C-alpha positions in Angstrom: -9.3 6.2 4.6 -11.4 3.8 3.2 -9.4 3.0 0.2 -6.1 2.3 1.7 -3.1 0.8 0.5 -3.4 0.1 -3.3 -6.5 2.9 -3.6 -9.9 2.3 -5.5 -10.0 0.8 -8.6 -9.2 3.2 -11.4 -7.4 5.5 -8.8 -3.9 4.5 -10.0 -2.0 7.0 -12.2 0.2 5.8 -15.0 4.1 5.9 -13.6 4.6 8.3 -17.2 1.6 10.6 -16.9 2.3 14.2 -16.3 1.8 15.1 -12.8 -1.4 16.6 -11.6 -1.1 17.9 -7.9 -3.3 16.2 -5.4 -4.0 19.1 -2.9 -6.4 21.2 -4.7 -10.2 21.5 -4.2 -11.8 18.9 -1.5 -8.4 17.3 -1.2 -6.8 20.3 -0.1 -9.8 21.3 2.4 -9.3 17.7 4.1 -5.4 18.4 4.7 -6.4 22.0 6.2 -8.7 20.4 8.3 -6.2 18.2 9.6 -3.8 21.2 10.6 -6.2 22.2 13.0 -6.0 18.4 14.8 -2.3 18.3 14.8 0.1 20.4 16.5 2.3 21.2 13.5 2.0 20.7 9.7 5.1 18.0 10.2 2.7 16.0 11.9 0.5 15.7 9.2 2.9 14.1 7.2 1.5 10.6 7.4 -1.9 11.5 6.8 -1.2 13.7 3.7 0.6 10.7 2.3 -2.3 8.5 2.4 -4.3 11.2 0.9 -1.8 11.1 -1.9 -1.8 7.7 -2.2 -5.5 7.3 -2.0 -5.7 9.5 -5.1 -2.8 7.9 -7.1 -2.5 4.5 -6.1 1.3 5.3 -5.3 3.6 8.0 -4.2 5.4 9.5 -7.0 8.8 11.6 -6.9 6.6 15.0 -8.0 4.1 14.1 -5.2 6.6 14.0 -2.2 8.0 17.4 -3.4 4.0 18.5 -3.4 3.9 16.9 0.1 6.9 18.7 1.2 5.5 22.2 -0.2 2.2 22.0 1.6 3.9 20.8 4.9 7.1 22.9 4.5 9.3 20.1 4.9 12.3 19.0 2.6 11.7 16.4 0.0 14.5 14.6 1.4 12.8 14.6 4.6 9.3 13.3 3.1 10.8 10.8 0.8 12.9 9.0 3.8 9.5 8.7 5.5 7.7 7.4 2.3 10.8 4.9 1.8 10.7 3.7 5.5 7.5 2.6 5.7 6.5 -0.5 3.5 2.7 0.7 3.7 3.4 3.1 0.7 3.8 2.5 -2.4 6.7 4.1 -4.6 6.0 2.7 -7.8 2.4 1.7 -9.6 1.1 -1.4 -8.0 -2.0 -3.8 -8.5 -5.4 -2.5 -7.4 -5.2 -5.0 -4.6 -2.0 -5.2 -2.9 -1.1 -8.4 -1.0 1.2 -8.5 2.3 2.3 -11.9 3.4 4.3 -12.4 6.8 6.9 -14.7 6.5 8.7 -14.0 9.9 10.2 -17.1 11.4 6.5 -18.2 12.9 4.6 -18.0 9.8 7.7 -19.3 7.5 7.2 -22.6 10.2 3.9 -22.9 9.6 4.0 -22.8 5.6 4.2 -18.9 4.9 6.5 -19.8 1.8 3.8 -22.4 0.2 1.0 -19.3 0.6 3.5 -16.9 -1.3 4.2 -19.1 -3.9 0.4 -20.1 -4.2 -0.1 -16.5 -4.5 2.4 -15.7 -7.2 1.1 -18.6 -9.2 -2.4 -17.7 -8.5 -2.5 -14.1 -9.1 0.1 -14.3 -12.1 2.6 -12.1 -10.6 5.3 -14.2 -10.9 7.9 -12.7 -8.5 7.1 -10.6 -5.3 6.7 -6.7 -6.0 5.3 -7.4 -9.4 2.1 -6.3 -10.8 -0.4 -9.3 -12.3 -0.5 -8.8 -16.4 -4.3 -8.2 -15.6 -3.4 -5.0 -13.0 -5.3 -6.5 -10.2 -2.6 -7.8 -8.0 0.6 -7.3 -6.6 2.1 -9.5 -3.5 4.9 -8.6 -1.5 6.3 -10.6 2.0 6.5 -8.5 5.0 8.4 -8.8 8.3 5.4 -9.2 10.6 1.5 -8.3 10.5 1.3 -9.1 14.8 -0.6 -12.1 14.4 2.1 -15.1 15.3 -0.5 -17.2 16.9 -2.7 -17.2 13.7 0.0 -17.8 11.0 0.0 -17.2 8.2 -1.6 -13.9 8.3 -2.3 -12.0 5.0 -3.4 -8.6 4.5 -5.1 -7.6 1.4 -5.6 -4.4 1.0 -7.1 -3.2 4.5 -8.8 -6.9 5.0 -7.0 -9.0 7.2 -7.1 -12.5 6.6 -5.9 -15.1 9.6 -4.9 -18.7 9.0 -4.1 -18.7 5.3 -3.4 -22.0 4.0 -2.4 -22.5 0.2 -5.7 -24.6 -0.6 -7.6 -20.9 0.6 -5.7 -18.7 -1.5 -7.9 -19.2 -4.9 -11.0 -18.5 -2.8 -9.5 -15.5 -1.1 -8.7 -14.1 -4.4 -12.0 -14.5 -6.1 -12.9 -11.9 -3.4 -11.3 -9.2 -5.2 -12.6 -9.6 -8.7 
């Protein structure tokens, strides 16, 4: 999915807006095509959740119920998967979703300073909050799998290695 976590600009649904189903028209056709490539409908759960997040920017409670209905699962099962993975958003997030590795090797190499600079430069103020202009949400993650390239960050689908606090303003300018 090209939009990845955070979705495309303008794709974010307001938290209080009336829910509109995702799996209609072209999206339903795409999902049904996936059914032919997987052994069961349940196996389509992760791609279906990506489709919801791509369309809405996050996965609201009504979307959990819609996915459950379409795949023949319980809402509790779908919610368990949504809340297990950090790649799925259960609340609205900024247009650009920034994940910073703060595991021990990255912390030793200055990850906390990168986090502090990102929070200041984006205006988010604290982890998990969205910047006042709606552009950014910053979170810490346990590992991005690049311990030899500390500190790595993931901005939407863009993996950036060896980030230092001095580089943060330039990186953010790419996501205007």
